C-alpha positions as CSV (number, residue, x, y, z in Angstrom):
1,X,76.0,26.9,-25.8
2,X,75.8,29.5,-22.9
3,X,79.2,29.1,-22.2
4,X,80.6,29.8,-25.7
5,X,78.6,33.1,-25.6
6,X,80.4,34.0,-22.3
7,X,83.9,33.6,-23.5
8,X,83.2,35.5,-26.8
9,X,82.0,38.1,-25.0
10,X,84.7,38.6,-22.3
11,X,87.6,38.7,-25.1
12,X,85.6,41.3,-27.2
13,X,85.2,43.3,-24.1
14,X,89.1,43.1,-23.6
15,X,89.7,44.2,-27.2
16,X,87.3,47.2,-26.9
17,X,88.9,48.5,-23.5
18,X,92.3,48.7,-25.2
19,X,90.9,50.6,-28.5
20,X,88.8,52.8,-25.9
21,X,90.5,56.2,-26.4
22,X,90.7,55.6,-30.0
23,X,87.4,54.9,-31.0
24,X,85.3,57.2,-28.9
25,X,81.9,57.0,-27.4
26,X,80.5,55.2,-30.6
27,X,82.5,51.9,-29.3
28,X,80.8,52.1,-25.8
29,X,77.4,51.7,-27.5
30,X,78.2,48.7,-29.3
31,X,79.7,47.3,-26.1
32,X,76.4,47.8,-24.3
33,X,74.5,46.2,-27.1
34,X,76.6,43.3,-27.0
35,X,76.2,43.1,-23.1
36,X,72.5,43.3,-23.4
37,X,72.3,40.5,-25.9
38,X,74.5,38.3,-23.5
39,X,71.9,39.1,-20.4
40,X,69.2,38.1,-22.7
41,X,70.6,35.0,-23.9
42,X,71.5,34.0,-20.1
43,X,67.9,34.8,-19.2
44,X,66.6,32.3,-22.2
45,X,69.0,29.6,-21.1
46,X,67.8,29.8,-17.3
47,X,64.2,29.7,-18.9
48,X,65.0,26.9,-20.7
49,X,66.4,25.0,-17.4
50,X,63.1,25.7,-15.4
51,X,60.8,24.5,-18.2
52,X,63.0,21.1,-17.9
53,X,62.7,20.9,-14.5
54,X,59.1,21.5,-14.6
55,X,58.3,19.0,-17.1
56,X,60.5,16.3,-15.1
57,X,58.3,17.4,-12.3
58,X,55.0,16.7,-14.1
59,X,56.0,13.3,-15.1
60,X,56.8,12.5,-11.5
61,X,53.3,13.9,-10.5
62,X,52.0,11.6,-13.2
63,X,53.4,8.5,-12.0
64,X,52.4,9.3,-8.3
65,X,49.1,9.7,-9.5
66,X,48.8,6.4,-11.5
67,X,49.2,4.6,-8.4
68,X,45.6,5.3,-7.4
69,X,43.8,3.5,-10.4
70,X,46.5,0.9,-9.6
71,X,45.2,0.4,-5.9
72,X,41.3,0.6,-7.2
73,X,42.2,-2.1,-9.9
74,X,43.6,-4.4,-7.1
75,X,41.0,-3.6,-5.0
76,X,38.5,-4.6,-7.6
77,X,40.4,-7.7,-8.3
78,X,40.2,-8.5,-4.8
79,X,36.5,-7.9,-4.6
80,X,35.7,-9.5,-8.1
81,X,38.4,-12.1,-9.4
82,X,38.6,-12.6,-13.1
83,X,37.1,-15.9,-12.6
84,X,34.1,-14.3,-11.4
85,X,33.4,-11.9,-14.2
86,X,32.0,-14.1,-16.6
87,X,29.2,-15.3,-13.9
88,X,28.9,-11.8,-12.8
89,X,28.0,-10.5,-16.6
90,X,25.6,-13.3,-17.3
91,X,23.8,-12.7,-14.0
92,X,23.3,-9.2,-15.0
93,X,22.0,-9.9,-18.5
94,X,19.7,-12.6,-16.8
95,X,18.7,-10.1,-14.0
96,X,17.8,-7.1,-16.1
97,X,16.2,-9.5,-18.6
98,X,13.9,-10.6,-15.7
99,X,13.2,-6.8,-14.6
100,X,12.1,-6.0,-17.9
101,X,9.8,-8.9,-18.4
102,X,8.5,-8.1,-15.0
103,X,7.4,-4.7,-16.0
104,X,5.7,-6.1,-19.4
105,X,4.2,-9.0,-17.5
106,X,3.4,-7.5,-14.1
107,X,-0.2,-8.2,-14.2
108,X,-0.2,-11.8,-15.2
109,X,-1.4,-14.6,-12.7
110,X,2.2,-16.1,-12.0
111,X,3.9,-12.5,-11.2
112,X,0.8,-11.1,-9.2
113,X,0.8,-14.4,-7.4
114,X,4.6,-13.7,-6.2
115,X,3.3,-10.3,-5.0
116,X,0.4,-11.5,-3.4
117,X,2.2,-13.7,-1.3
118,X,5.2,-11.2,-0.4
119,X,2.2,-9.2,1.0
120,X,0.4,-11.7,2.6
121,X,3.8,-12.3,4.8
122,X,4.1,-8.9,5.4
123,X,0.3,-8.7,6.7
124,X,1.1,-11.7,8.8
125,X,4.1,-9.9,10.4
126,X,2.5,-6.8,10.8
127,X,-0.7,-8.1,12.3
128,X,-2.1,-6.1,15.3
129,X,0.4,-3.2,15.1
130,X,-2.6,-0.8,14.3
131,X,-1.9,3.0,13.9
132,X,-3.5,5.3,16.6
133,X,-7.1,5.7,15.6
134,X,-7.4,9.1,17.2
135,X,-4.4,10.4,14.8
136,X,-7.6,10.3,11.9
137,X,-10.4,10.6,14.0
138,X,-11.4,6.9,13.3
139,X,-13.8,5.5,16.0
140,X,-13.0,2.0,17.1
141,X,-14.9,-0.9,15.9
142,X,-17.3,-3.3,17.8
143,X,-18.2,-6.7,16.4
144,X,-21.4,-8.1,17.9
145,X,-20.7,-11.7,17.0
146,X,-23.6,-14.4,16.7
147,X,-21.2,-16.9,17.7
148,X,-21.5,-20.6,17.9
149,X,-22.7,-20.5,21.6
150,X,-25.3,-17.7,20.8
151,X,-26.7,-19.7,17.8
152,X,-27.4,-22.6,20.2
153,X,-28.8,-20.6,22.6
154,X,-31.1,-19.0,20.2
155,X,-32.1,-22.5,19.2
156,X,-30.1,-23.0,16.1
157,X,-32.5,-21.3,14.1
158,X,-32.5,-21.2,10.0
159,X,-32.8,-17.5,9.8
160,X,-31.3,-14.9,12.0
161,X,-34.3,-14.3,14.7
162,X,-35.4,-10.9,13.8
163,X,-36.6,-10.1,17.1
164,X,-32.9,-10.5,18.5
165,X,-31.6,-9.0,15.7
166,X,-34.0,-6.1,16.4
167,X,-32.9,-6.0,20.0
168,X,-29.4,-5.6,18.8
169,X,-30.1,-2.6,16.8
170,X,-31.9,-0.8,19.5
171,X,-29.1,-1.4,21.9
172,X,-26.8,0.2,19.7
173,X,-29.1,3.2,19.0
174,X,-29.5,3.7,22.5
175,X,-25.9,3.5,23.0
176,X,-25.3,6.3,20.6
177,X,-22.9,4.1,18.3
178,X,-21.4,6.3,15.6
179,X,-22.5,4.1,12.8
180,X,-24.5,0.9,12.7
181,X,-23.8,-2.1,10.0
182,X,-26.1,-5.2,9.9
183,X,-23.9,-8.0,8.1
184,X,-27.0,-10.6,7.8
185,X,-28.9,-11.4,4.7
186,X,-32.3,-9.6,4.9
187,X,-33.4,-10.7,1.5
188,X,-35.9,-13.5,2.8
189,X,-39.0,-13.5,5.2
190,X,-39.0,-16.0,8.2
191,X,-41.2,-18.8,7.7
192,X,-44.5,-18.5,8.9
193,X,-45.1,-22.4,9.5
194,X,-46.9,-23.3,12.7
195,X,-47.8,-19.6,13.2
196,X,-51.4,-18.5,13.3
197,X,-51.5,-14.9,12.6
198,X,-53.8,-12.6,10.4
199,X,-50.7,-10.9,9.1
200,X,-49.1,-12.4,5.8
201,X,-45.6,-11.6,7.5
202,X,-43.8,-13.0,10.4
203,X,-44.5,-10.8,13.6
204,X,-40.7,-10.6,13.7
205,X,-40.3,-9.4,10.3
206,X,-43.2,-7.1,10.8
207,X,-41.6,-5.7,13.8
208,X,-38.4,-5.0,12.1
209,X,-40.0,-3.6,9.0
210,X,-41.6,-1.0,11.3
211,X,-38.7,-0.3,13.1
212,X,-36.8,0.5,9.8
213,X,-39.4,2.2,8.3
214,X,-39.9,4.7,11.2
215,X,-36.1,4.8,12.0
216,X,-35.5,8.3,11.4
217,X,-38.4,9.7,13.0
218,X,-38.1,7.1,16.1
219,X,-34.5,8.4,16.3
220,X,-35.3,11.6,16.8
221,X,-37.7,11.4,19.0
222,X,-35.8,9.6,21.6
223,X,-35.4,11.3,24.9
224,X,-31.6,10.6,25.1
225,X,-30.7,10.8,21.1
226,X,-30.9,14.0,19.0
227,X,-31.1,14.4,15.3
228,X,-27.2,15.2,15.0
229,X,-26.1,12.3,16.7
230,X,-28.7,9.6,15.3
231,X,-26.4,6.9,13.8
232,X,-26.8,5.8,10.3
233,X,-27.4,2.4,9.4
234,X,-26.5,0.2,6.8
235,X,-28.0,-2.8,5.3
236,X,-26.6,-5.9,3.6
237,X,-28.0,-6.0,-0.2
238,X,-28.1,-9.7,-1.5
239,X,-26.9,-10.0,-5.1
240,X,-27.3,-13.2,-7.3
241,X,-24.2,-14.3,-9.3
242,X,-25.7,-14.2,-12.4
243,X,-24.1,-13.3,-16.0
244,X,-25.7,-10.1,-15.1
245,X,-25.9,-9.5,-11.3
246,X,-29.6,-9.2,-10.1
247,X,-30.6,-7.3,-6.9
248,X,-32.5,-10.0,-4.7
249,X,-35.5,-8.0,-3.3
250,X,-36.1,-7.6,0.2
251,X,-39.2,-7.3,2.3
252,X,-37.4,-3.9,3.6
253,X,-37.1,-2.5,0.6
254,X,-40.0,0.1,1.1
255,X,-39.1,0.8,4.8
256,X,-35.7,1.7,3.5
257,X,-37.0,4.1,1.2
258,X,-38.9,6.1,4.0
259,X,-36.0,6.2,6.2
260,X,-33.3,7.0,3.6
261,X,-30.6,8.3,3.9
262,X,-30.2,7.1,7.6
263,X,-30.9,3.5,6.4
264,X,-29.2,2.3,3.2
265,X,-28.5,-0.8,1.4
266,X,-24.6,-1.7,0.8
267,X,-22.9,-4.8,-0.8
268,X,-20.7,-7.2,1.2
269,X,-19.2,-8.8,-2.1
270,X,-15.3,-9.2,-1.8
271,X,-12.9,-10.8,-4.6
272,X,-12.0,-14.2,-3.9
273,X,-8.6,-15.6,-5.7
274,X,-9.7,-18.0,-8.2
275,X,-6.4,-20.2,-7.4
276,X,-5.9,-20.4,-3.7
277,X,-9.7,-19.0,-3.0
278,X,-8.0,-16.3,-0.5
279,X,-9.9,-13.0,0.1
280,X,-7.5,-10.1,-0.6
281,X,-9.4,-7.5,-2.8
282,X,-12.4,-5.9,-2.6
283,X,-15.2,-4.4,-4.8
284,X,-16.1,-0.8,-3.9
285,X,-19.3,-1.1,-5.9
286,X,-21.3,-3.6,-7.5
287,X,-23.0,-2.8,-10.8
288,X,-26.3,-4.8,-11.1
289,X,-30.0,-4.8,-12.2
290,X,-33.1,-4.5,-10.4
291,X,-36.1,-7.0,-10.5
292,X,-37.3,-4.7,-13.2
293,X,-34.5,-5.2,-15.4
294,X,-33.2,-1.5,-14.6
295,X,-29.6,-0.6,-14.2
296,X,-28.4,0.4,-10.6
297,X,-25.3,0.5,-8.8
298,X,-24.7,-0.9,-5.1
299,X,-21.8,1.0,-3.0
300,X,-19.6,-1.6,-1.0
301,X,-19.9,-1.7,2.6
302,X,-16.6,-0.4,3.2
303,X,-16.9,2.4,0.8
304,X,-20.5,3.8,2.2
305,X,-19.5,3.5,5.7
306,X,-15.9,5.5,5.4
307,X,-18.0,7.8,3.2
308,X,-20.6,8.1,6.0
309,X,-17.7,8.5,8.6
310,X,-15.9,11.1,6.6
311,X,-18.3,13.1,5.4
312,X,-21.8,12.6,7.3
313,X,-25.2,12.2,5.7
314,X,-24.8,15.8,4.0
315,X,-22.8,14.3,1.1
316,X,-25.3,11.7,0.5
317,X,-26.8,13.2,-2.8
318,X,-23.3,13.7,-4.5
319,X,-22.4,10.0,-3.2
320,X,-25.4,8.8,-5.2
321,X,-24.7,11.0,-8.4
322,X,-21.2,10.0,-8.2
323,X,-21.9,6.2,-8.2
324,X,-24.1,6.8,-11.4
325,X,-21.5,6.4,-13.9
326,X,-20.3,2.7,-12.6
327,X,-24.4,1.2,-13.3
328,X,-24.4,-1.0,-16.4
329,X,-25.4,0.4,-19.6
330,X,-28.4,-1.7,-20.0
331,X,-29.7,-5.3,-18.6
332,X,-29.8,-7.2,-21.6
333,X,-26.4,-8.4,-22.4
334,X,-23.2,-8.8,-20.2
335,X,-22.3,-5.1,-20.9
336,X,-21.2,-3.7,-17.2
337,X,-20.0,0.2,-17.3
338,X,-18.8,3.1,-19.5
339,X,-15.3,4.2,-19.5
340,X,-14.5,4.6,-15.9
341,X,-12.9,7.6,-14.3
342,X,-9.5,6.8,-12.5
343,X,-10.9,8.1,-9.2
344,X,-13.9,8.4,-7.0
345,X,-14.3,11.4,-4.8
346,X,-17.0,12.2,-2.5
347,X,-16.4,15.0,0.0
348,X,-13.0,14.8,1.7
349,X,-13.2,10.8,0.3
350,X,-10.7,10.1,-2.4
351,X,-10.2,6.6,-4.1
352,X,-9.0,4.9,-7.2
353,X,-11.7,3.0,-9.2
354,X,-9.8,0.3,-10.6
355,X,-10.9,-3.4,-9.9
356,X,-7.7,-5.3,-9.2
357,X,-4.0,-4.5,-8.2
358,X,-2.3,-3.4,-5.2
359,X,-4.5,-0.5,-4.5
360,X,-7.7,-2.5,-4.3
361,X,-5.8,-4.7,-1.3
362,X,-7.5,-5.1,2.1
363,X,-4.9,-4.3,4.4
364,X,-5.7,-7.0,7.0
365,X,-4.4,-5.8,10.5
366,X,-7.2,-7.3,12.8
367,X,-7.1,-11.0,13.4
368,X,-9.8,-13.2,14.5
369,X,-8.8,-12.9,18.2
370,X,-11.4,-14.9,19.9
371,X,-9.7,-18.0,18.3
372,X,-6.7,-17.4,19.6
373,X,-5.0,-19.4,22.6
374,X,-6.1,-17.8,25.1
375,X,-9.0,-16.3,23.4
376,X,-8.9,-12.4,23.5
377,X,-12.0,-10.0,22.8
378,X,-10.1,-6.8,22.5
379,X,-7.4,-5.4,20.3
380,X,-5.7,-2.2,20.8
381,X,-4.0,0.2,18.8
382,X,-0.4,1.8,19.3
383,X,-1.7,4.4,21.8
384,X,-2.8,1.2,23.9
385,X,-6.6,2.2,23.1
386,X,-9.3,-0.3,21.9
387,X,-9.1,-0.2,18.3
388,X,-11.7,-3.6,18.2
389,X,-13.5,-5.4,20.3
390,X,-15.6,-8.7,19.8
391,X,-18.6,-9.0,21.8
392,X,-21.0,-12.1,21.9
393,X,-24.7,-11.0,20.8
394,X,-25.8,-13.6,23.6
395,X,-25.2,-11.3,26.4
396,X,-27.2,-8.2,25.0
397,X,-29.4,-8.2,28.0
398,X,-26.4,-7.4,29.9
399,X,-26.4,-3.9,31.8
400,X,-22.9,-3.4,30.8
401,X,-23.3,-4.4,27.2
402,X,-24.4,-1.0,25.9
403,X,-21.5,0.7,27.3
404,X,-18.9,-0.9,25.0
405,X,-20.9,0.3,22.2
406,X,-20.8,4.2,22.8
407,X,-19.3,5.9,19.8
408,X,-18.1,2.9,17.9
409,X,-18.7,1.3,14.3
410,X,-20.9,-1.2,15.7
411,X,-21.0,-4.3,13.1
412,X,-23.7,-7.2,13.8
413,X,-22.6,-10.6,12.0
414,X,-22.3,-14.0,12.7
415,X,-19.4,-16.2,13.2
416,X,-21.3,-19.7,13.7
417,X,-20.2,-22.5,11.9
418,X,-23.8,-23.1,10.6
419,X,-23.7,-19.4,8.8
420,X,-20.9,-20.5,6.3
421,X,-19.5,-17.1,6.6
422,X,-15.8,-18.2,7.5
423,X,-13.1,-17.2,5.1
424,X,-9.3,-17.6,4.4
425,X,-7.5,-14.2,4.5
426,X,-3.8,-13.5,4.9
427,X,-4.3,-13.5,8.4
428,X,-5.8,-17.4,8.3
429,X,-9.4,-17.8,8.8
430,X,-11.9,-15.2,9.7
431,X,-15.7,-14.2,9.3
432,X,-16.8,-12.0,6.6
433,X,-18.1,-9.5,9.4
434,X,-14.4,-9.0,10.3
435,X,-13.2,-8.5,6.7
436,X,-15.7,-5.8,6.4
437,X,-14.0,-4.4,9.5
438,X,-10.7,-4.6,8.3
439,X,-11.7,-2.9,4.8
440,X,-13.6,0.0,6.5
441,X,-10.2,0.3,8.4
442,X,-8.3,0.4,5.4
443,X,-10.3,3.1,4.0
444,X,-10.4,5.3,6.9
445,X,-6.7,4.8,7.6
446,X,-4.7,4.7,4.6
447,X,-7.1,5.1,2.1
448,X,-5.6,2.4,-0.3
449,X,-2.2,0.9,-0.5
450,X,0.2,2.9,-2.6
451,X,2.9,1.2,-4.5
452,X,6.3,2.9,-4.8
453,X,6.8,5.4,-7.4
454,X,7.7,4.1,-10.9
455,X,11.1,5.9,-10.8
456,X,11.7,4.5,-7.3
457,X,10.8,0.9,-7.9
458,X,13.0,0.5,-11.2
459,X,15.9,2.2,-9.1
460,X,15.1,-0.5,-6.5
461,X,15.0,-3.6,-9.0
462,X,18.5,-2.4,-10.8
463,X,20.1,-2.2,-7.1
464,X,18.7,-5.2,-6.1
465,X,19.8,-7.5,-9.5
466,X,23.2,-5.9,-9.3
467,X,23.6,-6.7,-5.7
468,X,22.4,-10.3,-6.2
469,X,24.4,-10.6,-9.4
470,X,27.6,-9.7,-7.6
471,X,27.0,-11.7,-4.5
472,X,26.0,-15.0,-6.5
473,X,28.9,-14.7,-8.8
474,X,31.4,-13.7,-6.1
475,X,30.4,-16.4,-3.3
476,X,28.7,-19.1,-5.1
477,X,25.2,-20.0,-5.0
478,X,25.3,-21.7,-1.6
479,X,26.9,-18.7,0.3
480,X,25.5,-16.2,-1.8
481,X,22.2,-17.4,-0.9
482,X,22.6,-17.4,2.7
483,X,24.0,-13.7,2.4
484,X,21.4,-12.5,0.7
485,X,18.9,-14.0,3.2
486,X,20.4,-12.1,6.1
487,X,20.1,-9.0,3.7
488,X,16.6,-9.7,3.4
489,X,15.9,-10.5,6.9
490,X,17.9,-7.3,8.7
491,X,17.4,-4.8,5.8
492,X,14.5,-5.5,3.1
493,X,11.9,-6.8,5.7
494,X,12.4,-3.9,8.4
495,X,12.3,-1.3,5.8
496,X,9.3,-2.9,4.2
497,X,7.6,-2.7,7.7
498,X,8.4,0.3,8.4
499,X,7.0,2.0,4.9
500,X,3.8,-0.8,5.2
501,X,3.0,1.4,8.4
502,X,2.3,4.2,6.2
503,X,0.5,2.1,3.5
504,X,3.5,1.6,0.9
505,X,4.5,-1.3,-0.2
506,X,8.1,-2.1,-0.7
507,X,7.9,-4.7,-3.5
508,X,11.4,-6.6,-3.3
509,X,9.9,-10.0,-3.1
510,X,8.9,-9.9,-6.9
511,X,12.5,-9.5,-8.5
512,X,14.1,-11.3,-5.6
513,X,11.9,-14.6,-6.3
514,X,12.0,-14.4,-9.7
515,X,15.7,-13.6,-10.0
516,X,16.8,-16.2,-7.5
517,X,15.3,-19.2,-9.5
518,X,16.3,-17.8,-12.9
519,X,20.0,-16.7,-11.9
520,X,22.5,-19.2,-13.2
521,X,24.7,-21.0,-10.2
């Protein structure tokens, strides 16, 4: 097309030149117009050619770009062949359904049992790994153990001899312990059989009564002990297990009233699992009734101890007012409490008020080390400082005995077999006194065990489901299970242990155990 225009323009130009003189200037203007049109047409033709070439280059670019999806598709086909698609889709459907059911029925015994087993295993792996107590100003613990040898030395008595108990209290007081806890039932008096005494009470009980009654005054009058360093004392309050829990009266009730708040009652009750009889959860308080059928509430040993360590006796009035909302409405039926607040806050100490769940778990980290082979009596924290020491109570007359109690939380209890105070825990068997020590340490170090935030938990479950579905579909159940085992051992367990040191529970056992049992082969 462009070539024809050029020929016509050239012939017309020769004709105009032969008639130039006759036509004059008017013909010259006509020539210029034709030349201009020819030039414009040439430019249009060049633009068209440029557009065609540009369009061709775009097609080449598109062809080159199309190779990337093809390569990704080839990679995906190698990663997950078409024969595995069906298994992968089925696994995903089943896995996501399981995750949904987990969130709906997460508080049911079956799923709660799987979570408990996961936490038990993690605590067993994490035992003896105690964060530095100095970081949170936690005193070391001393367990004054009435063990089997001590029990035999004292003559295998039916009741813990009050004279020996009084000596242990005085030694802890003289050593300036930070807190004294007596994990011994003092609701019953010692029998008077075979004794000739004018008092209706056993002399040892009477001596203990006077000691408790005058504890605050006697403490402030000691030469080496000031009113500020006088350690508070917590005694065990026995509560009968009836449809409505009832407080067992003690011969020390009036004596404790005289020395309050330096001497107080607390409950040592813990929740024992119905199925495996294992102690995992605590009670932070006990709603009960007095012998006069009056509603009351008794704090747990660990709650009262942690509050006294964190806030001192100055917060005692606030502590009692806070607990009033947890007492029973009445003592005529099985009604227990009103609508409970979600948290309990006493001074600087805050904790949730739920009865069960992960937040009410005792983080066991201190095992019964005297039963190990070879037996040990000291347990150290990560700063290599003594975190817990077990001392046999039979050596309390040793001059070096008191030196081990200074500045410590001294807990007097018994591990002798006749006391029947040995319980099964995630760290195997241990006496009830050691359970109390672990519970107090949990509240002081962590406050409470924290689950992952819900958004992070859902994302973790989804990632695990996708990963398990892919591995089992791609490699089959046998090899896939082996690969998942390596993933758990080298990634999930170390991550869980790392978070567990900060009191955070990475719950991977629940989806892993359930999905592994339900995913198709």
